[in-house]
C-alpha positions in Angstrom: 49.7 -8.7 -179.2 48.7 -9.8 -182.7 49.0 -6.3 -183.9 52.7 -6.1 -182.7 53.4 -9.5 -184.3 51.9 -8.4 -187.6 53.9 -5.2 -187.5 57.1 -7.1 -187.2 56.0 -10.3 -189.0 59.0 -10.3 -191.2 61.4 -10.3 -188.2 59.5 -12.4 -185.7 59.7 -16.3 -186.1 57.5 -17.2 -183.2 55.7 -16.1 -180.0 54.5 -17.6 -176.7 52.4 -16.1 -173.8 51.9 -17.4 -170.4 53.1 -17.5 -166.7 56.7 -16.8 -165.9 57.4 -16.6 -162.2 54.5 -17.4 -159.9 54.7 -17.4 -156.1 52.1 -19.0 -153.9 51.7 -18.5 -150.1 50.0 -21.0 -147.8 48.6 -20.2 -144.4 46.3 -22.1 -142.0 43.5 -19.6 -141.7 42.0 -20.9 -138.4 45.4 -20.2 -136.7 45.9 -16.7 -137.9 44.6 -15.1 -134.6 45.8 -15.5 -131.1 42.3 -16.5 -129.9 42.0 -19.4 -132.4 45.6 -20.5 -131.6 44.7 -20.7 -127.9 41.7 -22.8 -128.8 44.0 -25.1 -130.8 46.3 -25.4 -127.8 43.4 -26.2 -125.4 42.2 -28.9 -127.8 45.7 -30.5 -127.8 46.3 -30.1 -124.0 49.0 -27.5 -124.4 48.9 -24.8 -121.7 49.6 -21.2 -122.8 52.6 -21.0 -120.4 54.0 -24.1 -122.1 53.4 -23.0 -125.6 57.0 -21.9 -126.5 58.5 -25.0 -125.1 56.0 -27.2 -127.2 56.7 -25.0 -130.3 60.5 -25.3 -130.0 60.2 -29.1 -129.8 58.2 -29.2 -133.0 60.7 -26.8 -134.6 63.5 -29.1 -133.7 61.6 -32.1 -135.1 61.0 -30.2 -138.4 64.6 -29.2 -138.8 65.9 -32.7 -138.0 63.6 -34.2 -140.5 64.6 -31.7 -143.2 68.2 -32.3 -142.6 67.8 -36.1 -142.9 65.8 -35.6 -146.1 68.6 -33.4 -147.6 71.3 -36.0 -146.8 69.2 -38.8 -148.2 68.4 -37.0 -151.5 71.4 -34.8 -152.3 74.3 -36.0 -150.0 74.4 -32.7 -148.0 72.6 -31.6 -144.9 71.0 -28.2 -144.2 73.4 -25.4 -145.3 73.1 -22.4 -142.9 73.2 -18.9 -144.4 74.6 -16.0 -142.2 72.4 -13.3 -143.6 69.1 -12.9 -145.4 70.7 -10.6 -147.8 72.4 -13.5 -149.7 70.3 -14.7 -152.7 69.4 -18.3 -152.1 68.6 -18.8 -155.8 72.1 -18.0 -156.8 73.5 -20.5 -154.2 71.2 -23.2 -155.5 72.4 -22.4 -159.2 76.1 -22.7 -158.0 75.5 -25.9 -156.2 73.6 -27.4 -159.1 76.4 -26.5 -161.5 79.2 -27.6 -159.2 77.5 -31.0 -158.4 76.1 -31.5 -161.9 72.6 -32.1 -160.6 70.2 -32.6 -163.5 67.0 -33.3 -161.5 65.7 -33.7 -158.0 66.7 -32.0 -154.8 69.6 -29.5 -155.2 69.9 -28.5 -151.6 68.2 -27.2 -148.4 69.4 -23.9 -146.9 68.4 -22.3 -143.5 68.4 -18.6 -142.6 67.0 -16.4 -139.8 64.3 -14.2 -141.3 61.4 -12.1 -140.2 58.0 -14.1 -139.7 54.7 -14.0 -137.8 54.3 -16.1 -134.7 52.8 -16.0 -131.2 54.1 -15.6 -127.6 52.7 -16.0 -124.2 52.4 -12.9 -122.0 50.8 -12.6 -118.6 47.3 -11.0 -118.8 46.3 -9.2 -115.5 42.6 -9.2 -116.6 42.4 -13.0 -117.0 45.0 -13.8 -114.3 47.0 -16.2 -116.6 49.2 -16.1 -119.6 47.6 -15.4 -123.0 49.0 -15.7 -126.5 49.7 -12.6 -128.6 50.6 -12.1 -132.2 54.1 -10.7 -132.8 56.7 -10.4 -135.5 60.0 -12.2 -134.8 63.1 -13.6 -136.4 63.0 -17.4 -136.7 64.6 -20.1 -138.8 63.2 -20.6 -142.4 64.2 -23.5 -144.6 64.6 -23.2 -148.4 64.3 -26.3 -150.4 65.5 -26.0 -154.1 64.7 -28.5 -156.7 65.2 -29.0 -160.5 61.9 -31.1 -160.6 61.5 -33.5 -163.5 58.1 -32.1 -164.2 58.1 -28.5 -163.0 61.7 -27.5 -163.5 63.7 -25.2 -161.2 61.6 -24.2 -158.1 61.7 -23.7 -154.4 59.8 -24.1 -151.1 60.2 -21.8 -148.2 59.0 -23.1 -144.8 58.8 -21.2 -141.6 59.8 -23.6 -138.9 58.0 -21.7 -136.1 54.2 -22.0 -135.5 52.0 -21.5 -137.5 54.3 -22.8 -140.2 53.7 -20.4 -143.1 54.9 -21.8 -146.4 55.8 -20.2 -149.8 56.2 -22.1 -153.0 57.8 -20.6 -156.1 57.2 -22.1 -159.6 58.1 -20.8 -163.1 55.7 -21.3 -166.0 58.8 -21.3 -168.4 60.6 -23.9 -166.4 57.5 -26.0 -166.4 57.4 -25.7 -170.2 61.0 -26.6 -170.6 60.5 -29.9 -168.8 57.4 -30.6 -171.0 59.4 -29.9 -174.3 62.1 -32.3 -173.0 59.6 -35.1 -172.4 57.9 -34.5 -175.8 61.3 -34.5 -177.6 60.7 -31.0 -179.0 63.8 -29.2 -179.9 64.5 -25.8 -178.2 67.2 -23.5 -177.1 66.8 -21.6 -173.8 68.7 -19.2 -171.7 67.4 -18.8 -168.1 63.7 -18.3 -168.4 63.8 -17.2 -172.1 63.3 -19.4 -175.1 65.5 -18.3 -178.0 64.1 -20.9 -180.2 61.3 -23.6 -180.1 60.7 -26.2 -182.9 57.0 -26.2 -182.4 55.6 -22.8 -181.1 52.0 -23.9 -181.3 52.5 -27.0 -179.1 54.4 -24.8 -176.6 51.5 -22.3 -176.6 49.0 -25.2 -176.0 50.9 -26.4 -173.0 51.1 -22.8 -171.5 47.4 -22.4 -171.9 46.8 -25.8 -170.1 48.6 -24.6 -167.1 45.5 -22.5 -166.2 43.5 -25.8 -165.9 45.8 -27.3 -163.3 44.2 -28.1 -159.9 46.6 -25.9 -158.0 45.4 -26.8 -154.5 46.2 -30.5 -155.1 49.5 -29.6 -156.7 50.6 -27.3 -153.9 49.5 -29.7 -151.1 51.7 -32.4 -152.8 54.7 -30.1 -152.3 53.8 -29.6 -148.6 54.1 -33.3 -148.1 57.7 -33.1 -149.3 58.9 -30.1 -147.2 56.6 -30.6 -144.1 55.7 -34.3 -144.0 54.8 -34.2 -140.3 52.1 -31.5 -140.7 49.2 -34.0 -139.9 51.1 -35.2 -136.9 51.7 -31.8 -135.5 48.5 -30.0 -136.6 46.0 -32.8 -136.6 44.0 -34.2 -139.6 41.4 -31.3 -140.0 43.7 -28.4 -140.7 45.0 -27.5 -144.1 46.7 -24.7 -146.0 44.7 -21.9 -147.7 46.6 -20.9 -150.9 46.9 -17.5 -152.5 48.9 -16.4 -155.4 51.1 -13.7 -153.9 52.9 -12.7 -157.1 52.5 -13.5 -160.7 54.4 -12.6 -163.8 52.6 -13.1 -167.1 55.1 -12.8 -170.1 54.4 -12.4 -173.8 57.7 -13.3 -175.8 58.3 -12.3 -179.3 61.2 -14.4 -180.6 63.1 -12.6 -183.4 65.5 -14.2 -185.9 68.5 -12.7 -184.2 69.6 -10.2 -181.6 70.9 -8.1 -184.4 67.4 -7.5 -185.8 65.9 -6.7 -182.4 68.4 -4.5 -180.7 68.0 -1.5 -183.2 64.3 -1.5 -182.4 64.7 -1.0 -178.7 65.9 2.8 -179.0 62.8 3.5 -181.2 60.4 1.7 -178.7 61.8 3.8 -175.8 61.5 7.1 -177.7 58.0 6.1 -178.6 57.0 5.5 -175.0 58.4 8.9 -173.9 57.0 11.0 -176.8 53.5 9.7 -176.3 53.3 10.2 -172.5 54.2 13.2 -170.4 55.4 12.8 -166.8 51.8 13.7 -165.6 50.3 11.1 -167.8 52.8 8.5 -166.5 51.8 9.4 -162.9 48.1 8.8 -163.9 49.1 5.6 -165.6 50.6 4.5 -162.2 47.4 5.4 -160.5 49.0 7.8 -158.0 46.9 10.5 -156.3 47.1 13.9 -158.2 45.4 17.3 -157.7 42.7 18.4 -160.1 45.4 20.2 -162.1 47.2 17.0 -162.6 50.2 17.7 -160.2 51.3 15.5 -157.3 50.2 16.6 -153.9 52.7 18.4 -151.7 52.8 15.6 -149.2 53.5 13.0 -152.0 56.6 10.8 -151.2 56.7 9.1 -154.7 60.1 8.9 -155.9 60.2 7.0 -159.2 57.3 5.7 -161.2 58.9 4.8 -164.5 62.4 3.2 -164.9 64.5 2.8 -168.0 67.5 0.6 -167.3 70.3 -1.1 -169.2 71.2 -4.7 -168.1 73.4 -7.3 -169.7 72.8 -7.0 -173.5 69.3 -5.4 -173.2 67.2 -2.3 -172.3 64.1 -2.3 -170.0 61.3 0.2 -169.5 59.0 -0.4 -166.6 55.8 1.3 -165.3 54.5 0.8 -161.8 50.9 1.0 -160.8 50.2 0.4 -157.0 52.7 -2.4 -156.9 51.5 -3.8 -160.1 53.7 -3.2 -163.2 54.1 -3.7 -166.9 57.5 -3.6 -168.6 59.1 -4.2 -171.9 62.7 -5.4 -172.4 64.9 -7.4 -174.7 67.5 -10.1 -174.1 69.3 -11.9 -176.8 66.7 -12.3 -179.6 63.6 -12.2 -177.3 61.3 -9.0 -176.9 59.4 -9.6 -173.7 56.3 -7.6 -172.5 55.5 -8.7 -169.0 52.8 -7.8 -166.5 53.5 -8.3 -162.8 50.6 -8.4 -160.3 51.4 -8.0 -156.6 48.2 -6.2 -155.6 45.2 -7.8 -157.5 42.7 -5.8 -155.5 43.3 -2.9 -157.7 41.7 -4.7 -160.6 37.8 -5.0 -160.8 36.2 -8.0 -162.3 32.7 -9.5 -162.6 32.4 -12.4 -160.2 30.3 -13.9 -157.5 30.7 -12.9 -153.9 32.1 -15.5 -151.6 29.3 -17.9 -150.7 26.9 -16.4 -153.3 24.9 -19.0 -155.2 26.2 -19.4 -158.8 22.5 -18.7 -160.1 22.6 -15.2 -158.9 24.0 -12.3 -161.1 27.7 -11.4 -160.8 28.9 -8.1 -159.3 31.9 -5.9 -160.2 34.3 -6.7 -157.4 38.1 -6.6 -156.6 40.2 -9.5 -158.0 41.1 -12.0 -155.3 44.4 -13.4 -154.4 43.0 -16.9 -154.0 43.9 -19.6 -156.4 40.3 -19.7 -157.6 40.8 -16.5 -159.5 43.9 -17.6 -161.3 42.1 -17.9 -164.8 40.7 -14.3 -164.3 44.2 -13.0 -163.2 45.7 -14.5 -166.3 43.2 -12.9 -168.6 43.7 -9.5 -167.0 47.5 -9.9 -167.3 47.1 -10.7 -171.0 44.8 -7.7 -171.5 47.3 -5.4 -170.0 50.0 -6.9 -172.2 47.8 -6.6 -175.2 47.0 -2.9 -174.6 50.7 -2.1 -174.0 51.8 -4.0 -177.1 49.0 -2.5 -179.3 50.4 0.9 -178.3 53.9 -0.3 -179.3 52.6 -1.6 -182.6 51.8 2.0 -183.7 55.6 2.8 -183.6 56.2 1.9 -187.3 52.7 2.7 -188.8 53.6 3.6 -192.4 50.1 4.8 -193.2 50.2 8.6 -194.0 48.9 10.8 -191.2 46.8 12.6 -193.7 44.5 9.6 -194.1 43.7 9.6 -190.5 43.4 13.3 -190.3 41.2 13.4 -193.4 38.9 10.8 -191.9 38.3 12.5 -188.5 38.0 16.1 -190.0 35.0 15.2 -192.0 31.3 15.4 -190.9 29.8 12.0 -190.0 26.1 11.0 -190.3 24.7 8.2 -188.2 21.1 7.1 -188.2 20.1 10.4 -189.9 22.0 12.4 -187.3 24.9 14.7 -188.2 28.1 14.9 -186.1 30.6 17.7 -186.7 34.2 17.1 -187.8 36.9 17.1 -185.2 39.5 19.8 -184.8 42.5 17.9 -183.3 44.8 21.0 -183.1 42.1 23.5 -182.2 39.1 23.3 -179.8 39.3 19.5 -179.4 43.1 19.5 -178.7 42.7 19.6 -174.9 40.1 16.8 -175.0 42.2 14.6 -177.2 45.4 15.1 -175.3 43.6 14.2 -172.0 42.0 10.9 -173.3 45.5 9.8 -174.5 46.5 9.6 -170.7 48.1 6.2 -170.3 46.1 5.6 -167.0 43.0 5.3 -169.1 44.6 2.5 -171.1 44.1 0.3 -168.1 41.1 1.6 -166.1 39.1 3.3 -168.9 37.7 6.7 -168.7 34.5 8.2 -167.3 32.8 11.6 -167.5 33.8 12.3 -163.9 37.4 11.5 -164.4 37.6 13.8 -167.5 35.8 16.7 -165.7 38.4 16.7 -162.9 41.1 17.3 -165.4 39.2 19.6 -167.8 38.1 22.2 -165.3 41.4 24.1 -165.5 41.7 24.0 -169.3 40.3 26.1 -172.1 37.7 23.3 -172.7 36.2 23.7 -169.2 36.8 27.4 -168.7 33.7 29.5 -167.7 31.6 26.3 -167.2 29.7 25.3 -164.1 30.1 21.7 -163.1 26.8 20.8 -164.6 27.5 22.5 -167.9 31.0 20.8 -168.1 29.4 17.5 -167.4 27.0 18.0 -170.3 29.8 19.3 -172.6 31.9 16.3 -171.8 29.1 13.9 -172.6 28.5 15.5 -175.9 32.2 15.2 -176.8 32.3 11.5 -175.6 29.4 10.9 -178.0 31.2 12.7 -180.7 34.4 10.6 -180.3 32.2 7.4 -180.3 30.7 8.3 -183.6 34.1 9.0 -185.1 35.4 5.6 -183.8 38.0 7.2 -181.4 36.5 5.5 -178.3 34.2 2.6 -177.5 31.7 2.1 -174.6 32.5 -0.8 -172.2 29.5 -3.2 -171.7 27.3 -2.5 -168.7 29.4 0.5 -167.6 29.5 4.3 -168.0 33.1 3.8 -169.0 35.0 4.2 -172.3 38.3 2.9 -173.8 40.4 4.1 -176.8 40.0 2.1 -180.0 43.0 1.3 -182.2 42.1 4.2 -184.3 42.0 6.4 -181.2 45.4 5.2 -180.0 46.9 6.0 -183.4 45.3 9.5 -183.4 46.4 10.4 -180.0 50.0 9.0 -180.3 50.3 10.9 -183.7 49.0 14.1 -182.1 51.3 13.9 -179.1 54.3 13.0 -181.2 53.5 16.0 -183.5 53.2 18.4 -180.5 56.4 17.1 -178.9 58.5 17.3 -182.0 60.7 20.4 -182.6 59.9 22.6 -185.7 63.4 21.9 -187.1 62.9 18.2 -186.8 59.5 18.4 -188.7 61.1 20.6 -191.3 63.8 17.9 -191.9 61.2 15.2 -192.1 59.2 17.2 -194.6 62.2 17.8 -196.9 
């Protein structure tokens, strides 16, 4: 991120980085299976055959309570919505504007939507009804607030047992309310800040959001939307919270839209010239054959999207339901990482229940709120890698300086390493390591061998010979400063020097002869 800011230092007046939209889901883990739910019913004197009657009584109680709460706090009862296709957020904004609501409850809406619940079915084996999991359509309540501390937010409550709940916050809205309390001048449009009088204080607050005790915070919202939870569920059951979706945004705030808009065309060209379609597929972590082509059974339709919207342009790459995108709006350039599937990221952490004195293992990132700081760090790393790549767009250093540096013999610890030949025998290897997929996951000997076997580099080599040849080239690139080894792993990543070299090589090979002649003239 710092490299991109430095690249446009004369145009950027400030930057902030932190959470944008974050969605939490709460569920009561002991009641996720039919067996445990039947145990709950037995403990509360509810026969399986009477389960639905009991559940509908509780649903009516919840809806009546929510309706009264809405009348008391915004003067309007529950507003029914005819179809789930209508955007509730848009309705909330319309009502807030019409009623001139500055803070507090905006309104409560209800809608029939899909949800998981239980039903009683006769079991011939046991001789009496048993509960079964099933997906149904049931009433959901949407509470929209413009909270005096957290800004615009919403709570979604399933009114049928087991009462799943979803809470959506926005880190930028949270920041807006903080700046108002502190009396710091700012100009905002939606979730974008076009100007902040004190960028350092804004960044300090965004950093502090990671230290919040989210379980306590979210349970406080449950008490607002579902105050009868203890009465219905008993004192010993509580929600288990996961971060279902997170958006981590880095905003570069320019002096004016007129200085940012001309850059977007160049940024998009840069993204396309430095990555072929096959590399984009790799970047999105989709299964490919050894030759780098999609499998015949592949149903992938679109992996990279470039769209125009309002006054901006957006480029977005998807990787197994996770994405990174860059777009502009007004005078803000935003790079944003969205994580929907955290399990695709591997982190060093303790296993659940493992003593903290034992060594950590490399395990999938969890959805639970305990991994929020790690999730934020990973999101920032993805943003940084993407922005560092963008920072090479306007690198004014002559290409000959980099070429001269890598085409010289290197001596390290008395050992000599040959010069690189970027357009000759090392071309295939250098083109391969520029694969955008390796920017996220890193590269290994095995990954490279799978791609090199069908190239000039790997022709006429057995698997063992290719492995040894690949290892020698990895060592060669390390000594030239093109890649670096990750700690405690047999995995490598491109350095900034390596990014510049591979981008320059790809741009050179993609450019037409006529264009190069014009540039030389």
